[in-house]
Structure formats: structure tokens, C-alpha cells
N, C-alpha and C positions, 0 to 999 in steps of 0.2 A: 325621718324616713326609714322604713324597715328595709333590711337587706333581703331581697327576694332573688338574688342572683343564682341560688341553687335550684330554683324552679325552672323548668324548660320554658323558654319564651323566644319569640322571634326577635332578631336583632333589628332595631330601627334607628333612624336618624331623624332629628327634629331641628329645624332652624327657625329662629324667631328674631324679631327686632323689638326694641322698646326704648322709651325715653327715660333718661336718668332723672331722678328727683333733683331739682335744682339745688337743694341744700346738701347734696352728697359731697363729702370732703374726700380728699385724696387718701387719707387714712382709712376712711370707711370703705372706699373701694378696695384698698389693699386687703382689708380684713375680709371683705366679700370674696375676693379672689382666693385667698388662703383657705377660707372655710370651704369654698367650692372644690378646691383641689383635694382637701382632706375627705369631704363627703363623697366625692366622685370616686376616689380610690376605694373606699369601703364598699360602695355600691356598684362597682364595675362600670362606671360611666366615664366615657372619654369625650373630648371635644375641643373646640376652638372658640375663643372669645375675642372680639374686637370692641374696644371701648375708647371713646374720645371725649369724655366728660359730658357729652350730650346724649349719645346713643349707645345702647348695647346691641351688638349683633353677635348671636351665638348659635353654634351648631353643637348639639349633644347627641351622643349615640350610646345605646345600651339596650337592655331588654325592654320590650314594650311596657311591661309593668313598671319598671323603674322610671322610664321616661314619662309615663303618665303621672306617677307620683310627683316627679320633679315639676312637671307642668302645673299641677295643682298648687305647689308651693310657690312657683314663679308668679302665678296669677294673683296670689294672696300677698305677695311681697310689696310693701309700701315704698321701697327704695327706688322703684321704677313704675312707669305707667304706660298706657297705650300699647300694650303688648299685642303684637300681630304675628301670627304664624306665617312664615314664608313657604315652608315646605316640610312635609313629613313623608318618609319613604322607608321601605324595607331595605335592608342591606344584606349582601352576601358575606361581607367582611368589613371590619372597622376601617375607617379612613384616618382616624386620629388615635390609633392604638398606642402611640408612644406617649401620649399626654393625658393625664387626668383632666387638665384644662390648660391648653396652650393659650397664650395671650399675645396680642399684638395691638399696637396703638397707631392710629394714623399720624404720620409725620410729614414734614415738607419733603423729606427724602423719598417717601413712597407715594407721594401725591400722583405721580404719573400712573400708578396702578389704578387709582380711582377713576382717572380719565379713561383708562383702557376698558373698564367694566361699567362705566356709567356715563352720563352726559356732562359731568362736571368734575373738577378736581376736589371739590368739597365733599367730605364724607357725609352722606345721608343715606343710610341703608334702606330707608323706606322706598327709595327709588330704584333699588336693585332687584333683578329677577333672581330666582333660585339658582339658575345656571351661572349668573354673574357672581353671586355670593360664593358658590363652590370654587370658581376660578380665582377670585380675589383671596379667599382664605388659603387656598393651596399655595399661591405665590407668596403671600405674607408669611407663611410658615416655613419657607425655605431659608 
């Protein structure tokens, strides 16, 4: 991915959900997370990722050009499938400016949050609205 952060672009946010390839190991996920953090730092992309071995739920923010480049790469990535956009929107300012990629994992301790934002305590991001995703991510990041 080329670094186009010096070009003027509108700041945007994109949220998507996808299913993890069933063959993905914990080591492979750790490598993905580390690589994402490194690439995002270089490309001025920030965001939040929730992963539970079955689903990826991610919000990324940056220049429109960078987010579009990243979307192309995500669509081509064989480590996940059934990618669906939940929301894209323009931003006045970043919501995840402290993190190249903040990460949270669903646990028994935070199951009540899933019930707060969905109809079940089981994490299934395909059932969440864009507004629910924003609330859930905000609370998990605290």
C-alpha cells in the first residue's frame, strides 16, 4: 500500500464485519494484528478491532484514499470471507487517534456489553447496527 497521507483527502471512517477463515491459528492472528499496527502507523490509519476466532469487527479511519486502498486489500485477503460494510462516513476528527489498531476480544467478563448492544450475549457482529457497533467499541476501549 502506498503512503498517500501527504495528499489532501477527506477524513473517513469505515466499519466492516467478516468471518475468519476456520484454519486461522492464534499465531496467524497475532501476526495479522502486528502487521496491521505497523502498516497503519506508516499510512496514518487508526482504528479498533474486535476478534473472537469467528468474526472480525473493525473500524478504521484515515484519508479516503488510504481507506479505499485498504478496503481493496481486505476484499482480496483469503484469511477472512463474507466481508460486509456496516458503515462508511466522513469524520470531523478521529475517534481512535490513540491507536494504530486498538484490539479487544469478547470475554465472559464483557458479555453484558453484547447484551446491551444486541439481542444476545453471544458476539455476532452481523446482528449489530452501526450505532451499536460505535457504542460497543467505545465501551470496550475504555
